[in-house]
LUMLUMSE-683657 format. One record per atom (N, C-alpha, C, O): x, y, z. Coordinates in pm, whole numbers, plus 50000, padded with zeros to 5 digits. Example, Ala and Ser with C-alpha at 12.3 -4.5 7.8 and 13.67 -1.06 7.14 Angstrom:
residues 2
513194943150780
512304955050780
513204967050780
514244966850846
512854977550708
513674989450714
512905000350787
513415011450804
end
This chain:
residues 156
321395095880370
321455087680490
322885088080545
323855085680473
322995090980673
324305091580738
324585078180803
323785072980881
325745072580769
326165059980829
327165063180938
328175069880915
326885058481053
327765060981166
328945051381159
328765039281147
330135056881167
331335048681163
331755044981304
331925053581391
331905032281325
332385027481454
333575018581430
333665011581329
334485018781523
335675010481513
335344996381561
334354994381632
336154986581523
335934972981577
335984972581729
335274964681792
336804981181788
336894981781935
335574986581994
335134981382097
334934996381931
333645001381978
332554990781961
331694989082047
332584983681849
331594973181826
331714962181931
330724957681987
332954958081956
333174947982060
332754953382196
332194945982278
333024966182222
332604972482347
331104972282364
330594969682473
330364975082255
328904974782260
328394960882293
327504959182377
328954950782228
328504936982252
328764933182397
327874927882464
329964935882446
330294932482585
329474940582685
329084935382789
329214953382653
328424961782742
326984956782752
326414956482861
326404952882641
325024947582642
324964934282717
324034931982794
325944925582696
325984912982771
326134915682921
325484909183004
326974925282955
327154929083095
325834934183155
325474930183266
325114942883083
323844948183133
322814937083153
322034937383248
322794927283063
321874915883078
322214907783203
321324903983278
323484905283224
323924897983343
323614905783470
323184900083569
323844918783467
323524927283581
322034927083612
321634925983728
321204928083509
319744927683528
319314914383587
318434913883672
319924903583542
319584890483595
319864889883746
319004885883823
321064893983786
321414893183928
320604902884014
320324899984130
320244914383958
319504924184037
318014921084049
317384924984147
317454914083950
316004912383949
315504897883948
314374895383989
316314888383904
315794874883884
316534863883958
315994852883972
317724866184006
318554855784065
317964850584196
317744858184290
317714837584200
317184831384321
318214831284433
317854831584551
319494830884398
320534830484501
320604843584579
321164843884689
320034854384524
319984867084596
318584869584653
318294880784695
317724859384655
316394860684712
315484869684632
314674876884689
315594869384500
314834878484416
313474872984373
312764879684297
313104861184418
311834855384372
310684857584471
309544853984440
310954863284586
309894865784683
308984876784631
309464887084585
307684874684638
306764884684585
305954891684693
305354902184666
305914886384813
305094892284920
305904901185013
305544902885130
306984906884964
307844915085047
307274929085065
306554934084979
307594935085176
307234949085200
308244957985127
309304953385085
307894970585111
308834980085054
309994981785150
309784984085269
311224980585101
312404982285183
313274993185122
313564993085002
313695002685206
314515013585154
315385019385264
315065018485383
316485025485222
317385032685310
317785045485237
318435044785132
317425056985290
317745069685227
318905076885295
319285087685252
319465070985401
320555077185477
321875071485428
322145059585441
322705080385370
323995076085317
324905070985428
325015077185534
325565059885404
326505052985494
325835046185613
326525041385702
324525045685617
323825038985728
324095023885724
324505018085825
323855017485610
324065003085599
325544999485603
325934989485663
326375007585539
327825004985542
328325005585686
329094996985728
327895015585761
328275016585902
327785004685983
328484999786071
326575000185952
326014988586022
326844976185995
327074968086085
327294974585872
328134962985838
329414963085918
329864952585964
330014974685935
331264975386012
331014973586162
331794967086230
329924979386213
329634978186357
329304963886397
329724959186503
328554956986313
328094943586348
328744932786263
328104922986225
330004934786233
330724925286148
330704911186206
330534901486132
330874909986337
330914896786399
329594889286379
329584877186360
328494896686385
327174890486370
326844888086223
326414877186185
327044898286141
326664897386000
327674889285919
327304879985848
328944892885930
330004885385866
330084886285714
331134883385659
329044890285646
329044890185500
329164904085440
328884905985321
329564913885520
329534927685470
330444929785350
330144938085264
331544922585343
332454924385231
331804920185100
332074926184996
330944910285105
330244906084983
329364917384933
329334920084813
328664924085022
327794935084983
328594947084935
328324952384827
329574951385012
330334963384977
331174961084853
331054968484755
332014950784855
332884947984741
332054943684620
332394947084507
330984936284644
330134931784533
329474943284460
329414943184337
328984953184533
328364964784468
329394972884389
329094977784281
330584974184443
331644981384370
332044973484246
332084978884136
332344960584264
332814952384153
331764950884042
332104949883925
330504950784080
329444949083980
329364960683882
328874958983771
329844972483922
329734984183834
331064988783777
331104998983708
332144981683804
333424984883740
333314983383588
333804991983516
332694972683536
332554971783389
331764983383329
332034987583216
330814988683402
330024999983354
330955011883324
330875017783217
331805015083419
332745026183401
333845023183301
334415032383242
334145010383281
335185006583186
334685007183042
335365012582955
333495001783016
332985000882879
332375013882828
332405016382707
331825021982915
331155034182869
332065043582789
331625048582685
333305046082830
334165054682748
334555048182614
334925055282520
334465035182606
334775028382479
333655030582379
333915032782261
332415030082426
331285030582332
330725044582312
329955046782218
331095054182397
330515067582389
331605078182404
332355078182501
331675087182307
332665098082315
332375107382432
333305112582495
331115109482462
330755118282576
331245112682708
331555120182800
331325099582716
331725093182842
333225092482859
333715086182954
333965098682771
335415098982789
335825109482892
336995110482929
334845117182938
335075126383048
334565119583175
333435114583177
335365119383280
335035111483398
333705115583458
332935106983502
333405128483462
332175132783528
330935128483450
329875126383510
331025127283318
329885122183242
329635107383273
328495103183291
330715099683280
330575085483313
330005083583452
329095075583472
330535090883550
330075089583687
328635094183701
327845087883771
328265105083635
326895110183643
325915100483576
324825097983628
326305094983461
325435085483394
325245072983480
324145067683488
326325068383544
326205056783632
325315059883752
324525051483794
325445071783808
324595075483921
323115075183880
322285069983954
322805080683764
321425080583715
320965066283689
319835062683721
321835058083630
321515044083604
321265036683736
320305028983746
322105038883836
321945032583966
320645036984033
319945028784092
320315049784022
319065054884078
317875047984013
316925044184080
317945046183882
316865039383810
316745024783855
315635019883879
317875017783867
317845003683909
317335002184052
316524993384081
317805010784141
317355010084280
315855013284291
315155007084371
315375022784212
313955026084211
313135014384158
312075011384211
313625007784053
312934995884001
312894984784105
311884977784118
313994982984179
313994972884285
312924976084389
312254966984438
312774988684423
311774992684522
310374990284467
309534984384536
310104994584346
308774993284287
308394978584269
307274974584297
309354970584220
309074956484194
309234947684318
308944935684314
309684953784426
309894946684554
310854934884541
310634924284598
311914936984467
313004927284459
314254934584507
314764943384438
314724931084623
315824938584682
315264950884753
314104951184793
316104960884769
315674972984838
316344985084775
317384984084711
315704996584794
316295009284752
317275013284860
316875014984976
318545014884825
319575017784925
320505028584874
321155026984770
320575039584945
321455050584907
322915046184909
323725050784829
323255037285002
324625032085008
324975024184882
326095025184832
324035016284832
324275008884707
324535018384592
325405015784509
323785029384586
324005039084479
325395045184490
326075047184388
325835048084611
327185053384631
328235043184588
329175046684516
328075030684631
329045020284598
329055017384448
330115015184390
327885017284385
327805015084241
328535026284165
329265023584071
328315038584207
328965049984143
330475049484165
331245052684074
330895045584284
332315043884312
332905033184220
334005034984167
332185022284201
332645011684111
332815016583968
333785013083902
331885024683921
331995030183785
333195039483775
333885039683673
333455047283880
334625055883881
335915047983874
336855051783804
335955036883947
337135028083943
337275022083803
338385021183750
336155017883744
336195012483608
336695022683508
337455019183417
336275035283523
336745046083436
338265047783451
338975049583353
338735047183574
340165048483601
340945036783538
341995038983478
340425024683550
341065012983488
341075014483337
342055011083271
339985019683281
339945022183136
341035032083096
341695030282994
341215042583176
342255052483148
343635046283147
344455049483061
343915037483242
345205030683247
345375021583125
346425021583061
344315013983092
344375005082976
344585012982847
345345008782760
343905024282835
344055032682716
345485038082707
346075038182599
346025042582819
347395047582821
348385036782778
349275039382698
348225024682830
349115013582794
348975010282646
349975007682579
347745010382595
347515007582453
348195017982365
348825014282266
348085030582399
348725041282322
350245040182331
350945042082232
350755036982449
352195035482468
352745023982383
353785025382320
352045012882381
352465001482298
352425005182150
353355001982076
351365011882109
351245016181969
352375025781932
352935024781823
352695035082020
353765044781996
355115037681983
355895040981894
355385028182071
356665020982065
356785012781938
357875011781881
355685006781892
355714999281766
355945008681648
356665005181554
355325020481652
355455030081544
356875035681538
357395038481430
357515037181654
358845042981663
359915033681607
360985038281566
359655020781604
360655011081554
360905012781410
361715005481353
end
């Protein structure tokens, strides 16, 4: 029997990643504050990239809440890009993390369409993937700082 060795940092990363996924699932599928309890909704989808983002900028005076949607979609997936390289060696390459997030976003958006909670939106998939890329970048900075601190302590 092979026992997989994980570091305490990876174990903590797994716990935080699973908690994050549960919180994300709650907000995407069950949160009443996002109107997720309506059951008689029609199928809603947008397959044109930047259509909704452009609409938010064009009609900012009328809509007013576009920053919540744009920044919220990006911010919601920053932890995804941050924790994935901690828990998976394959995800230490940026393109693996971004591709996995894109596939994950596609799955979530498709579930929203099928379950009629929210809508399938190509712009959301783009923003989610961008958020994961930013999270990966933040992870890289944090890792660099951690190595630098460790090196300076070792040098003393």
